[in-house]
C-alpha positions in Angstrom: 90.8 64.3 11.7 91.3 62.9 8.3 93.5 65.0 5.9 90.7 65.5 3.4 88.2 66.7 6.0 90.8 69.1 7.4 91.4 70.5 3.9 87.7 71.0 3.4 87.3 72.8 6.7 90.2 75.2 5.9 89.2 76.0 2.3 86.2 78.3 3.1 87.8 80.1 6.0 89.6 83.2 4.8 92.1 83.1 7.6 93.0 79.4 7.2 92.8 79.0 3.4 96.2 80.6 2.6 95.1 83.6 0.6 91.9 85.3 2.1 90.2 84.8 -1.2 86.5 85.5 -1.9 85.1 84.4 1.4 83.8 86.8 4.1 83.7 86.6 7.9 81.9 88.4 10.7 83.5 88.9 14.2 80.8 89.2 16.9 82.2 91.4 19.8 80.4 89.8 22.8 83.4 89.0 25.1 84.7 92.2 26.8 86.6 90.8 29.8 90.1 89.3 29.8 92.0 87.1 32.3 95.5 88.0 31.3 97.3 91.3 30.6 99.7 91.3 27.7 102.3 94.1 27.6 101.3 95.1 24.1 97.5 95.2 24.6 95.1 98.1 25.5 91.5 97.1 24.9 89.4 100.1 23.7 85.8 99.3 22.9 84.8 102.6 21.4 87.4 104.1 19.1 86.5 104.2 15.4 90.0 105.3 14.4 91.8 102.2 15.5 92.1 99.0 13.5 93.6 96.2 15.5 92.6 93.3 17.8 91.0 94.3 21.0 89.1 97.2 19.5 85.4 97.4 18.6 82.7 100.1 18.3 80.6 98.5 21.0 80.2 95.2 22.9 77.0 93.3 21.8 74.7 91.0 23.7 74.2 87.6 22.2 70.8 88.7 20.9 72.3 91.8 19.3 75.0 89.7 17.8 72.4 87.5 16.2 70.6 90.5 14.7 73.9 91.8 13.3 74.7 88.3 11.8 71.2 88.2 10.1 71.8 91.6 8.5 75.3 90.8 7.4 74.2 87.5 6.0 71.6 89.3 3.9 74.0 91.9 2.6 77.5 90.4 2.4 78.1 87.7 -0.2 80.0 84.5 0.5 79.7 84.9 4.3 81.1 81.6 5.5 82.5 82.3 9.0 81.0 83.6 12.2 83.7 84.1 14.8 84.3 85.6 18.2 87.6 87.3 18.8 87.0 89.5 21.8 87.5 92.4 22.4 88.6 90.5 25.5 89.1 86.7 25.8 86.3 84.5 24.5 86.6 81.9 27.2 86.8 84.4 30.0 83.3 85.3 28.9 82.1 81.9 28.0 78.5 82.3 28.8 78.2 85.1 26.3 80.3 83.2 23.8 78.3 80.0 24.2 74.9 81.7 23.9 76.0 83.6 20.8 77.2 80.5 19.0 74.0 78.6 20.0 71.9 81.4 18.5 74.0 81.6 15.3 74.0 77.8 14.9 70.2 77.7 15.1 70.0 80.4 12.5 72.5 78.8 10.1 73.4 75.2 10.5 76.1 75.4 7.8 78.1 78.5 8.9 81.7 77.9 10.1 82.1 78.7 13.8 85.5 80.1 14.8 86.9 81.3 18.1 90.1 83.0 19.2 91.5 82.8 22.7 94.6 83.3 24.8 94.2 79.6 25.8 94.3 80.0 29.6 90.9 78.3 30.0 91.1 76.2 26.9 91.4 72.7 28.5 88.3 73.4 30.6 86.0 74.2 27.6 87.1 71.8 24.8 84.0 69.5 25.4 81.6 72.4 25.2 83.3 73.8 22.1 82.9 70.5 20.4 79.3 70.3 21.5 78.7 73.7 19.8 80.1 72.2 16.5 82.9 74.7 16.5 85.5 73.8 13.8 88.2 76.4 13.8 90.3 77.6 16.7 93.0 80.2 17.0 95.3 80.4 20.1 97.7 83.3 20.7 101.0 81.8 22.0 104.0 84.1 22.2 106.3 81.9 24.1 106.7 78.2 25.2 109.5 79.1 27.7 108.3 80.8 31.0 111.5 82.8 31.2 110.5 84.5 28.0 106.8 84.5 28.6 107.2 86.5 31.8 108.5 89.4 29.7 105.4 89.5 27.6 102.6 89.3 30.2 102.0 91.4 33.3 99.7 89.0 35.1 97.3 86.1 34.8 94.0 85.8 36.7 93.1 82.2 37.3 90.6 80.6 39.7 90.3 83.8 41.7 94.1 84.3 42.1 96.4 86.8 40.3 99.7 85.4 39.3 102.8 87.3 38.0 106.2 86.6 36.7 107.5 83.2 35.7 104.7 81.4 37.7 102.0 83.2 35.6 103.8 82.5 32.3 104.3 78.8 33.2 100.6 78.3 34.0 99.5 80.1 30.8 101.9 78.1 28.6 100.9 74.7 30.2 97.2 75.4 29.7 97.7 76.7 26.1 99.6 73.5 25.1 97.2 71.2 26.9 94.2 72.9 25.4 95.8 72.8 21.9 96.4 69.1 22.2 92.9 68.4 23.3 91.4 70.6 20.6 93.4 68.9 17.8 92.5 65.5 19.2 88.8 66.5 19.1 89.2 67.4 15.4 89.3 71.2 15.5 91.4 73.0 12.9 94.0 74.8 15.1 96.0 78.0 14.1 98.5 79.7 16.4 99.0 83.4 16.4 102.4 84.7 17.6 103.5 88.3 17.9 107.2 88.7 17.0 108.7 91.0 19.7 112.1 92.5 19.0 114.6 91.6 21.6 112.2 89.3 23.5 111.0 86.3 21.5 112.3 86.7 18.0 115.0 84.1 18.5 112.6 81.7 20.3 109.9 81.5 17.6 111.3 78.5 15.6 111.3 76.5 18.9 107.7 77.7 19.5 106.6 76.6 16.1 108.2 73.2 16.6 106.4 72.8 19.9 102.9 73.8 18.7 103.3 71.5 15.7 103.9 68.6 18.1 100.7 69.5 20.0 98.5 69.5 16.9 98.6 73.0 15.3 98.2 73.0 11.5 99.0 76.7 10.7 100.9 79.5 12.4 100.5 83.3 11.9 103.6 85.3 12.9 102.7 88.9 13.3 104.3 92.3 13.7 103.7 94.2 16.9 101.2 97.0 16.7 102.4 99.7 19.1 99.5 101.0 21.3 99.6 104.1 23.3 99.4 103.3 27.0 100.8 99.8 26.7 104.0 98.6 28.3 105.4 98.0 24.8 104.2 101.3 23.2 107.8 102.4 22.4 109.2 99.0 21.5 111.1 99.0 18.2 109.4 96.8 15.6 110.9 94.0 13.6 111.3 95.1 10.0 109.2 93.6 7.2 112.3 91.8 6.0 112.9 90.3 9.5 109.3 89.2 9.7 109.4 87.7 6.2 112.6 85.8 6.9 111.1 84.4 10.1 108.0 83.2 8.3 110.2 81.6 5.6 112.3 79.9 8.2 109.3 78.6 10.1 107.5 77.5 6.8 109.8 74.5 6.8 108.1 73.5 10.1 104.4 74.4 9.6 102.5 76.3 6.9 102.5 80.1 7.5 99.7 82.7 7.2 100.9 85.6 5.0 97.7 87.5 4.6 96.6 88.4 8.1 95.1 91.9 8.6 95.2 91.8 12.4 91.5 92.5 12.5 89.2 94.4 14.8 87.0 92.4 17.2 84.0 93.5 15.2 85.4 93.0 11.7 82.9 92.3 8.8 83.5 91.3 5.2 86.4 89.8 3.3 89.9 90.2 4.8 90.9 92.9 2.4 88.0 95.2 3.2 86.5 95.6 6.7 83.1 97.2 6.6 82.3 96.9 10.3 81.8 100.6 10.7 78.8 100.5 8.4 77.1 98.1 10.7 78.1 99.7 13.9 76.6 102.9 12.7 73.5 101.1 11.3 74.2 102.5 7.8 72.5 100.6 4.9 75.5 100.7 2.6 77.4 98.1 0.6 80.9 98.1 -0.8 82.0 101.2 -2.6 83.8 101.2 -5.9 87.5 101.3 -5.6 89.2 104.6 -6.6 91.8 104.8 -9.3 95.3 105.9 -8.5 95.1 109.4 -10.1 96.0 111.5 -7.1 92.3 112.3 -6.5 92.0 113.8 -10.0 89.3 112.4 -12.3 91.0 113.8 -15.4 92.6 111.1 -17.4 95.7 113.3 -18.0 96.5 112.8 -14.3 97.6 109.2 -15.1 100.7 110.6 -16.8 101.7 112.8 -13.9 104.0 111.7 -11.0 102.2 110.0 -8.1 102.4 111.8 -4.8 102.2 109.8 -1.6 101.8 111.3 1.9 103.9 109.3 4.4 103.3 109.2 8.2 106.8 109.3 9.5 108.7 110.8 12.5 111.8 111.7 10.5 111.0 111.0 6.8 113.3 108.0 6.7 111.0 105.3 8.1 107.2 104.7 7.9 106.8 104.4 11.7 103.6 106.3 12.6 100.0 105.5 13.0 97.9 107.7 10.7 95.9 109.1 13.6 99.0 110.1 15.5 100.7 112.0 12.7 101.1 115.8 13.1 102.7 116.2 9.7 103.1 114.1 6.6 106.2 113.8 4.4 105.2 114.0 0.7 107.1 112.0 -1.8 106.8 111.8 -5.6 107.1 108.6 -7.6 107.9 109.1 -11.3 108.8 106.2 -13.5 110.4 104.3 -10.7 112.2 107.3 -9.1 111.3 108.6 -5.7 112.0 112.1 -4.6 111.0 114.3 -1.6 108.5 117.0 -2.3 107.5 118.8 1.0 106.2 118.4 4.5 102.6 119.3 5.3 101.4 120.0 8.8 98.0 118.5 9.8 95.7 118.5 12.8 96.4 115.2 14.6 93.5 113.0 13.8 93.3 110.9 17.0 94.1 112.8 20.3 93.1 110.1 22.8 89.7 108.7 23.6 88.1 112.1 24.0 89.2 113.2 20.5 88.3 110.2 18.6 84.7 111.1 17.8 84.8 114.4 15.9 86.3 112.6 12.9 84.1 114.0 10.2 85.4 117.6 10.4 89.0 116.3 11.0 89.0 114.0 8.0 87.5 116.8 5.8 90.4 119.0 6.8 92.9 116.2 6.3 91.6 115.4 2.8 91.9 119.0 1.9 95.5 119.1 3.2 96.4 115.9 1.3 94.7 117.0 -1.9 96.6 115.8 -5.0 98.0 112.7 -3.3 97.5 109.3 -4.9 97.9 107.6 -1.6 98.7 107.7 2.1 101.3 105.4 3.6 101.2 104.7 7.4 102.1 102.0 9.8 98.5 101.5 10.8 95.2 103.3 10.1 91.6 102.9 11.4 88.6 101.9 9.3 86.9 105.3 9.5 89.7 107.5 8.0 90.6 104.7 5.5 87.1 104.6 4.1 86.9 108.4 4.0 90.2 108.7 2.2 89.4 106.0 -0.4 86.0 107.5 -1.1 87.8 110.6 -2.3 90.2 108.7 -4.5 93.2 108.6 -2.1 94.4 105.0 -1.7 95.7 103.7 1.7 98.7 101.5 2.4 100.0 100.1 5.6 103.6 99.1 6.2 106.6 99.4 8.5 109.5 100.0 6.1 112.0 102.5 4.8 110.1 105.4 3.2 111.7 105.1 -0.3 111.0 101.4 -0.5 107.4 101.9 0.8 106.7 104.6 -1.8 108.1 102.4 -4.6 106.0 99.4 -3.5 102.9 101.5 -3.1 103.2 103.2 -6.5 103.8 99.9 -8.3 100.9 98.3 -6.6 98.7 101.3 -7.2 99.5 101.4 -10.9 99.0 97.6 -11.3 95.7 97.5 -9.4 93.8 100.7 -10.3 90.4 99.1 -10.1 90.9 96.7 -7.2 89.6 97.1 -3.6 92.5 96.4 -1.4 94.0 97.5 1.9 97.4 95.9 1.6 100.2 95.5 4.1 103.3 96.1 2.0 
């Protein structure tokens, strides 16, 4: 592909254009099954309190996906991308993926079609993806050395056979790289996602980036692990924000890096900074709400001169290391003219207590908002779209990070004060 054409294709895709920007996307969750098992992944199709890849409110048929696309296109401005990113693997469910794209393409000949895959079946389907006029491809590659890859996956299902260990990793890597090369040769814009795993692949990533560049990738997205209950890696320590940033900076000398990834749900809708998928899953006729100001939930202008209070989801008050839904207490810290001080601890009813407890969220969030009254913001490692929307609708801003508490509070407060009227869900 000529360089000018590549740039044009990347410009209107919020994940590929370097900054997210004004463009919106829709993820259509039509692909439930997966053909590999990663040690960090648990696919839950029905939890509104999780915000991560592999999660969606429900799996749609291709016809249902078309209807959602039509509605979103009417209501969301600057919708430029229709993508399929799961909740399983798109190519392991290729009939649903193909039919969905065919319906979308008939509806809108100009929409950018985008697909994410683990790459196991990628060499097989390149001709059909080209025939669908798909232009953007994301492949998740976490290792290019089978000895490292075997530590990241539990098994691979291929041609009716289940493989494990280094044999499974070698097959997956070979297919990923072959598929990437064929895709790039066919003119697809190719991005590589890579999860940075402490003690496993962190020292291997520069070699990985060099390899995928030689096979035709034009952009890489190095991501932090999202610990998921029930996964093999649920207790794995995370790389710090500083370590992640340093790795991206190092690899930026090899290939351009994506710094604005939100690690979206499989049914995400809207611009990257505001996922409104829950509105469509619940068939609510709503549009974007106005962003709250950072006044601790108080509409009185005098509150602007008071210290900002932040509720932090933390196990010990030293590190922001808990998902919002898993916290049984929050550590409250005050920020006053650049100084951070501990205020108190507040016990709360745990918001998400497994699959059975993820649906009675209205009463739980009401109780949480009452407990967190007076806070300018909540800081947690991750948070689902349902609690985020509810908190922000009551004037409590939400921030996600994995960092030292004091640094996180300072960054959140500074951002909050500088962006009082901006709709954002930042990763600090």
